[in-house]
C-alpha positions in Angstrom: 13.8 -22.0 6.4 10.3 -21.9 4.8 9.4 -18.7 2.9 6.4 -17.5 4.8 7.1 -13.8 4.3 4.0 -12.5 6.0 5.6 -13.1 9.4 8.2 -10.5 8.4 5.7 -7.8 7.5 6.1 -4.9 9.9 2.4 -4.4 10.5 1.7 -8.1 11.1 4.8 -8.4 13.3 3.8 -5.4 15.4 0.4 -6.9 16.0 1.9 -10.2 17.0 4.3 -8.4 19.5 1.4 -6.4 21.0 -0.8 -9.5 21.3 2.0 -11.4 23.0 2.4 -8.5 25.4 -1.2 -9.0 26.6 -2.6 -5.8 25.2 -6.0 -7.3 24.5 -5.9 -10.1 27.0 -6.5 -13.6 26.0 -7.1 -14.0 22.2 -10.5 -15.7 21.5 -11.2 -15.2 17.8 -9.2 -14.5 14.6 -10.8 -13.3 11.3 -8.6 -13.3 8.2 -9.5 -11.7 4.9 -7.3 -12.8 1.9 -8.3 -11.6 -1.6 -6.3 -11.3 -4.7 -7.0 -8.7 -7.4 -7.4 -11.4 -10.0 -6.8 -15.1 -10.6 -3.7 -16.5 -12.2 -3.9 -18.1 -15.6 -6.0 -21.3 -16.0 -2.8 -23.1 -17.1 -1.3 -22.2 -13.7 -4.4 -23.1 -11.7 -4.5 -26.5 -13.3 -1.2 -27.4 -11.7 -1.2 -25.2 -8.5 -2.6 -27.8 -6.1 -5.8 -25.9 -5.5 -6.8 -22.7 -3.8 -6.2 -24.1 -0.3 -2.6 -25.0 -1.0 -1.7 -22.3 -3.5 -3.4 -19.3 -1.9 -4.6 -20.0 1.7 -1.4 -21.8 2.7 -0.1 -18.4 3.9 -3.4 -17.7 5.8 -3.0 -21.1 7.6 0.4 -20.1 8.7 -0.8 -16.7 9.9 -3.5 -18.6 11.9 -0.9 -20.8 13.7 1.6 -17.9 14.2 -0.8 -15.3 15.5 -2.8 -17.6 17.9 0.2 -19.8 18.8 -2.3 -22.7 18.7 -3.1 -25.7 16.6 -6.3 -26.7 14.8 -8.5 -29.4 16.3 -11.3 -29.3 13.7 -11.8 -27.6 10.4 -14.7 -27.0 7.9 -14.1 -25.5 4.5 -16.5 -24.6 1.7 -16.1 -22.9 -1.6 -17.6 -22.0 -5.0 -16.7 -20.7 -8.5 -18.0 -17.2 -8.6 -15.6 -15.3 -10.7 -14.7 -17.7 -13.6 -16.3 -21.0 -14.4 -13.1 -22.0 -16.3 -11.5 -22.5 -12.8 -14.1 -25.2 -12.1 -13.0 -26.8 -15.3 -9.6 -27.6 -13.8 -11.1 -28.9 -10.6 -10.6 -25.8 -8.4 -12.6 -22.9 -6.9 -12.1 -19.2 -6.7 -14.0 -18.3 -3.5 -13.6 -20.1 -0.2 -14.3 -19.9 3.5 -12.7 -21.9 6.3 -13.7 -22.2 10.0 -11.2 -23.6 12.4 -11.7 -24.6 16.1 -8.4 -24.8 17.9 -7.2 -27.1 20.6 -7.8 -24.3 23.2 -11.3 -23.8 21.9 -10.6 -20.6 20.0 -12.3 -19.8 16.7 -10.6 -18.7 13.4 -12.3 -17.8 10.2 -10.7 -17.3 6.8 -12.4 -15.8 3.8 -10.7 -15.8 0.4 -11.4 -14.8 -3.1 -9.5 -14.7 -6.4 -11.1 -11.4 -7.3 -11.0 -8.1 -5.6 -11.6 -5.2 -8.0 -10.2 -2.7 -5.6 -6.8 -4.2 -5.1 -4.9 -6.7 -2.9 -6.9 -7.2 0.2 -4.8 -8.6 3.1 -6.0 -7.9 6.6 -7.0 -9.6 9.8 -8.2 -8.9 13.3 -7.9 -10.6 16.7 -10.6 -10.3 19.2 -9.4 -10.7 22.8 -10.9 -10.7 26.3 -9.8 -7.0 26.7 -10.2 -5.6 23.2 -9.2 -6.1 19.6 -6.2 -5.7 17.4 -6.5 -5.1 13.6 -3.9 -5.2 10.8 -5.3 -3.3 7.9 -4.4 -3.0 4.2 -1.5 -0.9 3.0 -2.2 1.9 0.6 0.1 3.7 -1.8 -0.3 6.9 0.2 -2.1 7.9 3.4 -3.7 11.0 1.8 -7.4 11.3 2.5 -9.6 13.7 0.5 -12.6 15.3 2.2 -15.5 16.9 0.4 -19.2 17.6 0.8 -19.9 14.4 -1.1 -17.5 11.9 0.5 -14.2 11.1 2.1 -11.9 9.1 -0.2 -8.4 7.6 -0.1 -6.2 5.4 -2.2 -7.1 1.8 -2.9 -5.0 -1.0 -1.4 -1.7 -1.7 -3.0 -2.1 -3.7 -6.2 -0.6 -7.1 -5.5 1.7 -9.1 -3.2 4.9 -7.8 -4.7 4.0 -4.3 -3.6 2.3 -5.2 -0.4 5.1 -7.4 0.9 8.2 -5.7 -0.6 9.5 -4.7 2.9 8.6 -8.2 4.3 10.6 -9.9 1.5 13.7 -7.7 2.2 13.4 -8.4 6.0 13.0 -12.1 5.3 16.1 -12.3 3.1 18.1 -10.4 5.7 16.9 -12.8 8.4 17.9 -15.8 6.2 21.4 -14.5 5.7 21.8 -13.6 9.3 20.7 -17.2 10.3 23.3 -18.6 7.9 26.0 -16.4 9.3 25.2 -16.8 12.9 24.1 -20.4 13.0 20.8 -19.5 14.7 17.5 -21.3 13.9 15.4 -19.3 11.4 12.0 -18.0 12.6 10.1 -20.0 10.0 11.0 -23.6 10.0 10.2 -26.5 7.6 7.9 -27.8 10.3 5.8 -24.6 9.9 5.5 -25.5 6.2 4.4 -29.0 7.1 1.8 -27.8 9.6 0.3 -25.3 7.1 0.2 -28.0 4.4 -1.6 -30.3 6.8 -4.3 -27.7 7.2 -4.5 -27.1 3.4 -4.9 -30.8 2.9 -7.6 -31.0 5.5 -9.4 -28.0 4.0 -9.3 -29.6 0.5 -10.8 -32.8 1.9 -13.4 -30.9 3.9 -14.5 -28.9 0.8 -14.6 -32.0 -1.5 -16.4 -34.2 1.1 -18.7 -31.4 2.4 -17.9 -32.2 6.0 -15.9 -31.1 9.0 -12.5 -32.7 9.4 -10.9 -33.5 12.8 -7.2 -33.1 13.1 
């Protein structure tokens, strides 16, 4: 079993269920936003494998899982916009990826190592009959209304808070698979497929060209 915990997030899983039930018809476009509140240390980034493997690997899995499709072509680009020291270890901190699937669908991923307002994890699926959105989680759902503005809490701070329920569900599923002998929902093959996309994105960024898969 591979540890792609986002598949076990209740919000993401509910969207997947409703999409599979045909609520918005045939999915046509997927837009993923993935932004960390801050970058890890330079020492870590120097050995992380790069932003596409270290950070976007989860977004590549979400792409495959939500659309139930595979990539046919991919183009990735990126820059160092938050800390030039990241460029010094051969990496970037801001990236965008466009994927065309085998069925002709379009997926777009935008990622950043810096989001001053918190951990930004959301996506939307546009379909032939409508759209489904999975929004950020907040510490509370209290909204304050005044003559000046309407305000609410910022997104939860980081992945440990955002995915605490997903991690618990993932572990329960893992132990259930061990006890029952059933195949886990996230296979090693899912990890291999996501890594293939991360490798292709890295190559696309470095060579400044689209990559066919």
